[in-house]
C-alpha positions as CSV (number, residue, x, y, z in Angstrom):
1,M,-16.9,16.5,-3.8
2,S,-17.7,13.2,-2.2
3,N,-15.1,10.7,-0.9
4,T,-16.1,8.3,-3.6
5,S,-15.6,10.9,-6.3
6,A,-12.1,11.5,-5.0
7,Q,-11.4,7.8,-5.1
8,I,-12.6,7.6,-8.7
9,Q,-10.2,10.3,-9.7
10,E,-7.3,8.5,-7.9
11,A,-8.2,5.2,-9.6
12,L,-8.4,6.9,-13.0
13,Q,-4.9,8.4,-12.5
14,T,-3.6,5.0,-11.5
15,F,-5.1,3.5,-14.6
16,L,-3.8,6.1,-16.9
17,A,-0.2,5.8,-15.5
18,E,-0.3,2.0,-15.8
19,D,-1.9,2.0,-19.3
20,E,0.9,4.3,-20.5
21,K,3.5,1.9,-19.1
22,F,1.7,-1.0,-20.8
23,T,1.5,0.8,-24.1
24,A,5.3,1.4,-23.9
25,G,5.8,-2.4,-23.6
26,N,5.7,-3.2,-19.9
27,K,3.6,-6.3,-19.8
28,S,3.2,-6.4,-16.0
29,A,1.7,-2.9,-16.1
30,G,-1.2,-4.5,-18.0
31,T,-2.2,-6.5,-15.0
32,R,-2.1,-3.3,-12.8
33,A,-4.1,-1.4,-15.4
34,R,-6.8,-4.1,-15.5
35,K,-7.0,-4.0,-11.7
36,A,-7.4,-0.2,-11.7
37,L,-10.2,-0.6,-14.2
38,M,-12.0,-3.1,-11.9
39,D,-11.6,-0.6,-9.0
40,L,-13.1,2.1,-11.2
41,K,-16.1,-0.1,-12.0
42,K,-16.7,-0.8,-8.3
43,L,-16.3,2.8,-7.4
44,A,-18.6,4.0,-10.2
45,D,-21.3,1.5,-9.0
46,A,-20.9,2.8,-5.5
47,R,-21.2,6.4,-6.6
48,R,-24.3,5.6,-8.7
49,K,-25.9,4.2,-5.6
50,E,-25.0,7.3,-3.6
51,I,-26.5,9.6,-6.2
52,Q,-29.7,7.5,-6.4
53,A,-30.0,7.5,-2.6
54,E,-29.6,11.3,-2.5
55,K,-32.1,11.8,-5.3
56,N,-34.7,9.6,-3.6
57,A,-34.2,11.3,-0.2
58,G,-34.9,14.8,-1.4
């Protein structure tokens, strides 16, 4: 598993934890959940580029 994939899994776990807190009524957890989603987006874009580069190389 690539380093980026591991980071995606970590960011997803962070999002799920914060989303659960937000759903339970913790408003500040919503900000942290949104940040985790933005991190996921950036990591997903990075992984897409890695996959494309590997595909094109071989």
